N, C-alpha and C positions, 0 to 999 in steps of 0.2 A: 327814509335812507336814500341819498341818491347818490351818485358818483359824481367827483368832479371830471368835466370833459373838459374844463379850460386849454388844452395841450395835449397832445399825443403822449406823452412822456409822463403824465403825470398819474399815479395811481392812490393817490390821497384821498382816503373814506371821507366824506362832509356828512357830518353828523345835525341833522335838521332837532334845534331845539324844543323838546316837549315839557307840559307840564305835570301830567301824569304818567307817563311811561304807556301803556298799554301795547297793544299791536306795535307802535311807533318805536320800542325797542330795538335798540340794533342788533344783529348778531353779529358778532366781533370773535374775535380769536383771541385764547390767551396772554400771544405776546400784545394784539393791539391794547388790550384793556391795561394791561403790565405799563405801556407809554403813556395813556391817559392818567393812571395813579402817580405815577414819578413828575409826571408835568404838574400835577395837584401839589406834590409835596415841596416842590422846588419854590411855591410861594412864599415857603414859610420855615423851611431848613434848609441846612447847608450842605455845598455840592457835594463833599466827601459823605453825608450822613445817605442823600441819595444815591449816592455811585454806590455806598454798600448796597442799601436796599436791591437797587438793579442785579447785583452777584450774587446773593442772598437769593434771588428768584430766577436765575438765569438755568439753572438745573433744571428746576421745575418745566420753564417754558420749553426748555429743549425735549423734556419726557413726555409732556403734552403732544406737541411733534409727532415724535417718534411712535407714541400710540395710536395716533391717529383722533387726537380729541384737538378740533379743528376750528368748535367753537364752546366758549367760555361756560353757556347754559347747556351744555353738555357732561359737566364733570357732576362727577356725583359722589356721597361720602365714601364710596369704595374705592372710588379711583383716589382719593385723598391717602386713603391708609393704604394702597399700592405704591406709591409714593414714597411714602413713609419708608415702607419696606424696603423699597428699591434703594433709598439713601441708606438705610442702616447696613442693608449689605455691602455698602462701598465701605467700611468700615471707619463710618465721620466719627469722632468725638461728639462727647454728649454734648459740649459746649458749642460747638460747630452746628450740630443737628438743632438745638434748642433756637440759635440764632435764625436758621434756616427757617421753622415750621412756626419760629414766631411773627416773622415777617411774613411768611405765606398767610398765616391766619388773618393780619392786619391785612392784608391784601384782597383777602376773601368776605372780611367785613365792608370794605369800599365798594367792593360787586356786591355786597345784598343793598347796601344804602342806595344804588343805583339802581335796584332792582332787576341785575344781570344776572344772579342766582336766588337762588331759594333763602331766605334768609337765615334758615339754621344751620347752612352750610358751614358758616365758619366756625360753630363749633364744635366740626367733627374734626377739625385739625387738632392734635394735641403736641404742643411741645412737651418733649421730655422733662423732667426733673433734673436740675443741674446738683450736684452734691457741693456744700458750700466750696469744697477743698478744690475741687475742678475749675471755677468759675475765675480763679485769682492767679495771674501770670506772675510768678515769685520772680523771675527775673529782675534785676537792676544793677544799677552801678554803683556797687559797696562803695561808702564812705572812706575805707583805706585805699582803695583802689583810685579813687577821686584824688585823695590827697598825695598818693604819689604821681600822677597825671599833672596837677597843678606845678607841682615839684619837677617834672622834666619841662614841662613847655617854659615855667620860667627862668630855669637852668642852661637850657640851650639855646645859643644864640642865634641859630637857624630858625628853631623854631617859635619863639618869643614872638609876642604879638601876633603870632601868623594868625589868618581866619582861622584856623582847627583852634588856637586857641583861645580865640574870642569867642567861638560860637560854644565849645565846653564851658566858658566862663559866665556866658547869658546865661545860655540852658542852665546851670548847676545853681544861679544866684539872682535869675531877673524873674523869680515868681516863685516857680519853673514853670515856664510857656510851653505850651503843645506847638508840634512842628509845624501848624499852618499858621497859627501866631509866631512863630521867627519866621517865616517866610514873609510876611506881610508887614514886615518894620521896615519904617524909612528913617534915613538919616535924620528927618526931622522929628522923628518917636523919641528920640535918645533926647536925652535934656542935660548935659555933662556936668554945668554947673553946678545944676540943682539937684544931682545924682539919681535921676529917675528915668523910666521907661515907660511910655505910653502903646496899649495895645486898641488899637483901631479894626471895627470891623467896615472893608470896604468892599460889598461884595459887587456892586457895579464896574470895579477895578479888580477884580478876579482875586482879593485876599479877603476874603470874610474870615471869619472865627468861628469856631464850633457852636457858642450859645447866641450867636449872631450880635445882636447890638447889647444885648447882657453881659457878654463877655469882654466889654468895653473897662480899662480899667489905668488905674498908674501905680506902676510897682517901683518902689523905692529900691537902691541899690546900694550894697556897702561900697565902702571907697577905694578898694583894691580892684573890685570888678569895671570900675571907672577908669582906674588907672589902664588895665587891658585893654579897654573898650576904645579909649581916648587914643592909646598908640596904634591900636589893630587898624583903625580910620585913618592915621595921619602917616604910616606907615607902610601899611600892604593891603587896606582898600584899593578896588579897582574902581575909579569913577566910571560912574555907564548911568544909563537911565531904562528903565524898562518900556512895555509900548505905553502906557499911558504919560511917558514924561517924570515918572517918579524917581526917586535916588533910592534903591535899596540900600539897608545897612548892609546884608550879606549879598556878595555881587558873582556872577556866574559867566562864563564869557557872553554869554548873548542876554544878560540883564539879570532878572530877578530870577534866581534859581528855583525848582520845580521843589515838589516833597519830594520825591523819590531823589533829588540833587542834596538835599540837605541832609537827607538819610545814610545816602551816600559818606557825604562828609564826615559824621559822626560817627559812621563805623571805623573810618581809618583815622580819624580825631582816636579813639579809644583801644585801640588796639594796645595789649597789656607790653608786647614787646618795646614800646616804645620807652619804659618806665624799667623794664624788670626783666629778667632772663623769663623766657616763654616758659608758660606755664604748661604746655602741650607738648617741650622736648624740641622744639624747631631751631635749626639756628636762625639768627638774625636779618644774618645776610643771604640767608638762600629760602626767607620762609614765604608759601606763593598767598600769603595773607595781607601782604603790605602794599596791596595796590589800590586805588578806588573800585576799582569793578570785583575784586574778591575778597577785601576784610568785611564782609557781611558776612563771611563765610566762617569764619574766626571763632571759635566755641567762645572766646573771653569778650569780645568787642562787644559793644552796647548801641543800640537805636534810639533814638531823639526821647522815644518812650521809655525806653527802659530809665535813662539817665533821670530823666525827671522824676520817676519812681525813687529811685534812689535821693533825690535831692529833696523831695517829699518826706521820706523817712528821715534823711537824716536833720531836719529842720524840727520833725516831732523828737527825736528823741536831743535836741538842745532846747525841747520842753517851751515850745514856740506852738502855743496853744493851737489848737485844730481850727478853730473858726476863721483865725489870721492866715494860718496857711492855704486854708480854702479860698479865701478871698484874693491871695496872691494869685495863687495857681488856677483861676475859675475853676473852682469844682464846687463841691458838697462835702459837706464833715463826712457824712454816711459814705460816699466816694471813697475820700480817703481811709477809711476806716477798714473798707471792705478792699480796696484795688490799690494804695498807694503806700498806707503806714504799714511796709513789712518788716517790721525788725526782728532781730535773730531771737531765741530763745531767751539769751543773758541779756540782749538790750531790752526786752520786755521786762526781765524782773527787775533791773537798776531802774526803767522808767518808774516803775510800780512802785518801789521802796524807796527811793529817793525822800518823798515828801512825810512817810510813814513810820518808816524803820525806825526812828526814836519810838513811838508807839509802842513798839512792839517788846518792850523791857518793862522789868519791874523796878519803880523807883529806888533810889537808895534809902537804904533805911525804913522801908516799905515794910518790913514786916510788922506781925501785930504785936503790941507792946504789951 
């Protein structure tokens, strides 16, 4: 190992390549190894996924530094157990703890493959078992609430064909897409005459898809959704280009909006006070949740993910096959069944009984002769 001394202000460690490790294995801190690992992941994973891993390891890195564990090679199985106990004492939900320790296990598998730690150390990270009901977010935009929102937007002359109207329409009918896919849409990706959208993975221009090139697809749109998008583009879209000269479908004041910006727009677009009396007893004229910065705090507003969940549930209740829904939404049938297909008990009963109810009866005149 040699330190780079190309300029007095540089403290970057330069590691000479080695064939078999041995005495030349570098003595790195947990923080340094994390950066090596994340750089490796960036080659094949979306930046949003890498960022999630970064934050899942953040508490472990800070804990190591507080405990004086300055070298990755000094970490023992007992340290891992101590860290798990520390995080449990923080009152984490089991899903969060499972995610953090699962990422930590993957991190130490990388360390073991790199000869930085003993090969048995990853086995000593034990993520807790998550009960099936704890690993599912039940929150969604219900079908009836969606209908009321669309009625409001269609009938209110001030909001008809607004950005909020178009965003909700595309998210409900356009796949439904994830937040990142919405952000990455350009005007050229929408084909009005043919009534479909294209989703493209463009990581070099900062608009990746979650599933990379495998997530690229064309999604057909119903005529009523195209009518809203056409009018939004004609009447309310602000003509502006992003840093790469592209023309985003949804635009903010500075060009292409951030993921947080789209999330904020959706929260505001789904506040129930827009279409009915406040379910929480607030006066619409004085409600504190009717601004961009506060709408996310409304208990009944919904994020893009929750609108996506509601739209997938609605499509399944319309008896659209799970494999068709999965292809439109860029997910798998198993993921739909676990995370997105969230019918209530009565809806579930209706979905089950429609094809089979007639079989649960005796034929007329079926008595023994």
